[in-house]
C-alpha positions in Angstrom: 111.5 83.2 134.5 113.4 86.4 134.4 110.9 88.1 136.7 111.2 85.2 139.4 115.0 85.6 139.4 114.7 89.3 140.1 112.2 89.0 142.8 114.1 86.1 144.7 117.3 88.1 144.5 115.8 91.2 145.9 114.3 89.3 148.9 117.7 88.4 150.2 118.4 92.0 151.1 116.0 92.6 154.0 116.8 89.2 155.6 120.5 90.1 155.7 119.6 93.5 157.2 117.8 91.9 160.2 120.7 89.5 160.8 123.2 92.3 161.0 121.5 93.8 164.1 121.8 90.6 166.5 125.4 89.6 166.3 128.8 90.7 167.6 131.6 92.2 165.4 132.8 88.9 164.1 129.2 87.9 163.2 128.6 91.3 161.7 131.7 91.0 159.6 130.6 87.7 158.3 127.2 88.9 157.5 128.6 92.0 155.9 130.8 89.8 153.7 127.8 87.6 153.0 125.8 90.6 152.1 128.5 91.9 149.7 128.6 88.5 148.0 124.9 88.5 147.6 125.0 92.0 146.3 127.5 91.0 143.8 125.4 88.1 142.8 122.4 90.2 142.6 124.3 92.6 140.2 125.4 89.7 138.1 121.9 88.4 137.7 120.6 91.8 136.8 123.4 92.3 134.3 122.7 88.9 132.8 119.0 89.7 132.4 119.8 93.1 131.0 122.1 91.4 128.5 119.4 89.0 127.5 116.9 91.7 127.1 119.3 93.8 125.0 120.5 91.0 122.8 117.2 89.1 122.4 116.9 90.3 118.8 120.5 89.3 117.9 120.4 85.6 117.7 123.9 85.2 116.5 125.4 87.0 119.4 123.2 85.6 122.2 124.3 82.0 122.1 127.9 83.1 121.4 128.0 85.3 124.6 126.1 83.0 126.9 127.7 79.7 125.9 131.2 81.1 125.1 131.0 79.5 121.7 132.4 80.9 118.5 129.1 80.9 116.7 128.5 82.6 113.4 125.4 83.1 111.5 126.5 82.5 108.0 125.5 81.3 104.5 127.8 79.6 102.0 127.9 77.8 98.6 130.3 74.9 98.0 130.7 73.6 94.4 132.8 71.7 91.9 133.4 72.5 88.2 134.1 69.2 86.5 135.2 70.8 83.2 137.7 73.2 84.8 138.5 70.7 87.6 138.0 73.5 90.2 136.6 73.4 93.7 135.3 76.6 95.2 133.5 78.1 98.2 131.8 81.5 98.7 130.6 82.6 102.1 129.2 85.6 103.9 128.5 86.4 107.5 127.6 89.0 110.1 131.0 88.5 111.8 134.5 89.5 110.8 136.9 87.6 108.6 134.6 84.7 107.6 137.1 83.4 105.1 139.6 82.6 107.8 137.9 79.7 109.5 135.1 78.4 107.1 136.8 77.5 103.8 138.9 74.4 103.3 140.0 73.3 99.8 142.5 70.7 98.6 142.4 70.3 94.7 141.9 66.9 93.4 140.7 65.8 96.8 137.7 67.9 97.7 136.5 70.8 99.8 134.6 71.5 103.0 132.7 74.5 104.3 132.3 74.6 108.1 130.0 77.3 109.6 127.8 78.0 112.6 130.2 77.0 115.4 133.3 76.4 113.4 135.4 73.3 113.9 138.5 72.8 111.6 138.6 69.1 112.4 135.7 68.5 110.0 138.2 69.5 107.2 141.5 68.2 108.5 140.1 64.8 109.5 137.6 64.9 106.6 140.5 65.2 104.1 142.2 62.3 105.8 139.2 60.2 105.4 138.9 61.0 101.8 142.5 60.0 101.2 141.6 56.6 102.8 138.9 56.2 100.0 135.9 57.0 102.2 132.9 58.7 100.7 132.2 62.4 101.4 129.3 61.3 103.6 131.5 59.0 105.6 134.3 61.6 105.8 132.0 64.1 107.5 129.8 61.6 109.5 132.8 59.9 111.2 134.0 63.3 112.5 130.4 64.2 113.5 130.0 61.0 115.5 132.9 61.9 117.6 131.9 65.6 118.1 129.9 66.1 121.3 128.8 69.6 120.0 127.8 68.6 116.5 124.4 70.0 117.2 126.1 73.5 116.9 127.7 72.8 113.5 126.8 73.3 110.0 129.1 71.4 107.5 129.1 70.7 103.8 131.6 68.8 101.7 132.3 67.7 98.2 134.7 65.1 96.8 136.9 64.8 93.7 133.9 63.7 91.6 131.5 66.3 92.8 129.5 64.1 95.2 128.2 66.2 98.1 126.9 65.8 101.6 125.9 68.2 104.4 124.2 68.5 107.7 122.7 71.2 109.9 123.1 70.8 113.7 119.7 70.3 115.5 120.2 73.2 117.8 120.3 75.7 115.0 116.6 75.5 114.4 116.1 77.3 117.7 118.0 80.4 116.5 116.2 83.2 114.8 115.7 82.8 111.1 116.0 79.7 108.9 118.8 77.1 109.1 119.0 74.4 106.4 120.8 73.2 103.3 120.1 72.3 99.7 122.1 69.7 97.9 122.3 70.0 94.2 124.4 68.5 91.3 128.0 69.3 92.2 127.1 71.9 94.8 125.6 72.6 98.3 124.1 75.8 99.6 123.5 76.1 103.4 123.2 78.7 106.1 121.6 79.7 109.4 119.6 82.7 110.7 118.5 83.4 107.1 115.5 85.0 105.5 113.2 82.4 104.0 114.2 82.6 100.4 118.0 82.9 100.7 118.9 79.2 100.0 116.4 78.7 97.2 117.6 82.0 95.5 121.3 80.9 95.8 120.6 77.5 94.4 118.5 78.6 91.4 121.0 81.3 90.6 123.9 79.0 90.6 122.3 76.4 88.4 121.3 79.0 85.8 124.3 81.2 85.9 127.3 81.2 83.3 130.9 82.2 83.7 133.9 80.7 85.6 133.2 78.9 88.9 134.3 81.9 90.9 131.9 84.1 89.0 129.0 81.7 89.4 129.7 81.3 93.2 129.7 85.1 93.7 126.5 85.4 91.7 124.9 82.9 94.0 126.2 84.7 97.1 124.8 88.0 95.8 121.4 86.4 95.1 121.3 85.1 98.6 122.1 88.5 100.1 119.5 90.2 97.7 116.9 87.6 99.1 117.4 88.9 102.6 120.7 87.3 103.6 121.2 87.0 107.3 118.5 88.6 109.3 121.1 90.0 111.7 123.1 91.8 109.0 126.4 91.4 107.2 130.1 92.1 107.9 132.4 89.9 105.9 132.5 87.7 102.8 134.9 85.5 100.8 135.4 83.5 97.6 138.1 80.9 97.2 138.6 78.7 94.1 141.5 76.2 93.6 142.0 74.0 90.6 143.9 70.9 89.9 145.6 72.4 86.9 145.7 76.0 88.0 148.9 78.0 88.4 149.1 80.1 91.5 148.1 83.3 89.7 144.9 81.7 88.5 143.8 80.6 92.0 141.3 82.8 93.6 141.3 83.9 97.2 139.4 87.1 97.7 138.3 88.2 101.1 136.6 91.2 102.6 137.1 90.9 106.3 135.3 93.9 107.8 132.8 96.0 105.9 129.3 97.4 105.9 129.0 96.1 102.3 131.2 93.0 102.1 129.4 91.3 99.2 129.6 94.4 97.1 133.3 94.9 97.8 133.8 91.3 97.0 132.3 91.8 93.6 134.8 94.7 93.1 137.7 92.5 94.0 136.6 89.9 91.6 136.2 92.6 88.9 139.8 93.6 89.5 140.9 89.9 89.3 139.3 89.4 85.9 139.8 92.9 84.7 143.6 92.5 85.0 143.3 89.4 82.9 141.3 91.2 80.3 144.0 94.0 80.2 146.7 91.4 79.6 144.7 89.8 76.9 144.3 93.2 75.2 148.1 93.7 75.2 148.7 90.2 74.0 146.2 90.6 71.1 147.9 93.9 70.1 151.3 92.2 70.0 149.8 89.4 67.8 148.4 92.1 65.4 144.7 91.6 66.4 143.7 95.2 66.9 140.0 94.6 67.0 140.3 92.0 69.8 142.7 94.3 71.6 140.3 97.1 71.7 137.4 94.8 72.7 139.4 93.4 75.7 140.6 96.8 76.7 137.1 98.2 76.8 136.1 95.3 79.1 139.1 95.7 81.3 138.5 99.5 81.7 135.0 98.9 83.1 136.3 96.3 85.5 139.4 98.0 86.8 137.8 101.4 87.5 138.9 102.4 91.0 142.2 100.5 91.1 144.5 103.4 90.6 147.5 101.2 90.6 146.5 99.9 87.2 145.7 103.2 85.5 149.2 103.5 84.2 149.0 100.2 82.5 145.5 101.1 81.1 146.9 104.3 79.8 149.7 102.6 78.0 147.4 100.0 76.5 145.3 102.9 75.1 148.4 104.3 73.6 149.2 101.0 72.1 145.8 100.7 70.4 145.9 104.4 69.2 143.6 105.9 71.8 145.7 108.8 73.0 142.7 110.8 74.3 141.6 107.8 76.5 145.1 107.5 77.8 145.2 111.1 78.8 141.9 110.7 80.6 143.2 107.7 82.6 146.3 109.8 83.6 144.1 112.6 84.8 141.9 110.2 86.6 144.9 108.7 88.4 146.1 112.2 89.5 142.6 113.2 90.7 142.1 110.0 92.8 145.7 109.9 94.3 148.1 112.7 94.6 151.0 110.2 94.7 150.1 109.0 91.3 152.2 111.7 89.9 155.2 109.4 90.3 154.0 107.7 87.2 154.1 110.9 85.0 157.7 110.5 83.7 156.7 107.2 81.9 154.4 109.3 79.8 157.2 111.6 78.6 156.2 111.1 75.0 152.9 112.9 75.8 154.8 116.0 77.0 153.3 118.1 74.1 149.8 117.1 74.8 147.9 120.3 75.7 146.3 118.7 78.8 149.6 117.3 80.1 152.3 119.7 79.0 152.0 121.8 82.2 152.5 118.7 84.5 155.1 116.7 82.6 158.3 118.5 83.3 161.4 116.7 81.7 163.7 119.5 83.0 163.1 118.2 86.6 163.5 114.5 85.7 165.9 112.3 87.7 167.8 109.4 86.2 165.1 107.1 87.6 162.5 109.3 85.8 164.4 108.9 82.6 164.5 105.2 83.0 160.8 105.1 83.4 160.3 107.2 80.2 162.6 105.0 78.2 161.1 101.8 79.7 157.6 102.9 78.6 158.8 103.6 75.1 160.3 100.1 74.9 157.1 98.5 76.3 155.2 100.2 73.5 157.6 98.8 70.9 159.2 102.2 70.1 162.8 101.0 70.0 164.0 103.6 67.6 162.7 106.3 69.9 164.4 104.6 72.9 167.7 104.6 71.1 167.4 108.3 70.0 166.4 109.5 73.4 168.9 107.4 75.3 171.8 108.5 73.1 170.8 112.1 73.6 170.8 111.6 77.4 174.2 109.9 77.4 175.6 112.8 75.4 174.4 115.0 78.2 176.2 112.7 80.8 172.8 111.5 82.0 173.1 107.7 82.2 173.0 104.7 84.5 173.5 101.0 84.4 169.8 100.3 83.8 169.6 103.0 81.1 172.4 101.3 79.2 170.7 98.0 79.6 167.5 99.5 78.1 169.4 101.0 75.1 171.3 97.8 74.6 168.1 95.8 74.6 166.6 98.1 72.0 169.7 97.7 69.8 169.2 94.0 70.3 165.6 94.2 69.1 166.8 96.2 66.1 169.4 93.5 65.3 172.3 95.8 65.9 174.3 93.2 67.9 177.6 95.1 68.2 176.0 98.2 69.6 173.8 96.1 71.9 177.0 94.4 73.3 178.6 97.7 73.8 175.9 99.1 75.9 175.3 95.8 77.9 179.0 95.7 78.7 178.9 99.3 79.8 175.8 98.5 82.0 177.7 95.7 83.8 180.8 97.9 84.1 178.6 100.4 86.0 176.9 97.7 88.0 178.2 94.1 88.0 175.0 92.9 89.6 172.8 94.1 86.7 171.3 90.6 86.2 169.1 91.7 83.2 172.1 93.1 81.3 174.1 89.9 82.1 171.4 87.5 81.0 170.9 89.4 77.7 174.6 89.5 77.0 174.9 85.7 77.7 172.0 85.2 75.3 173.6 87.2 72.5 177.0 85.5 72.9 175.5 82.0 72.9 173.7 82.7 69.7 
């Protein structure tokens, strides 16, 4: 077919050339114009054919370019955890920001994953149908029946009880690779332009994995990628989990919008999410006097938070809290090595100024008032209230003080049950800054009691 188009377009040229020789100026102008138009059409045909030839191996891009449709070759898993009452979706694609248009979740109602040529109506109208008491199959099918381009869609859905339904548009079977879905108990995996074993690997991995819903979803996505993923490559990935009883900080919305290794980077983000939780658990266990659990959770956190330089200060502080000064020093050095701006955290570790590896870089003589506030704040966070009081009083004697520094020393006196001294410094903090809300709140608390 391509050959015929080329030959027929070339034949137009000699015909026009003969016609040009037998007419007047007007006729010549008309023929010239006609020739120019034909030449433009000829170039367009050649360009289109060249485009087809160039993109013939990129199934995702070809229908998108020729039909002007927003087509994505994608694979996803949608699932429900009946114990945690959480709904989640993990998805990956060879296009950018896949999480932006394919994930739709309303806790206690259900979730929809919409891929291939995305159409948000399957979610917005689907949720409305669920609210009316319709089944997940009805919710999706009613939208499909009114969609003239349903043959380009791939949609899955799950309701509040874990019932699932999905369909793969009939046109997707003509794309390169495999397009299908697998429905399981409380989950659906689906995708298009995939290597043969992608969906079966995703399904078996999810069914046999342990952990939170988010962790299981990501394990399934990784299994799909390891089984070959999309035959046209990878560029973005996302995991979103929302729960009926989850506070905002327990909801998960992790996205890698543009990367050569989106699934791997998504794993890093999830490690950071759960690593921060482990770190908080370590600190809580230490406060509760469970040193063994604190050390265990801290070890887990360290392996998961490696690379997040913003957390190194907190990790170092946690190591000090459990008695691991050497580890704390190593994390401080690691932060400095990875980011030169990390040095702004050094004043907080004033108490390590005599450590042989740090004494040359922790320089109290150059501390600003803000630096001293950081130093005293860290001591207080570590429960060293007597050290706070001693250091703060020394600074005040040298006329180094601020509203916040007086608040910190007042709080330490409060913790040490020296109420009169606490009130004195809190009042001084408010005199220096009437908007010091923390000093005001603590002072109100003392006076009420």
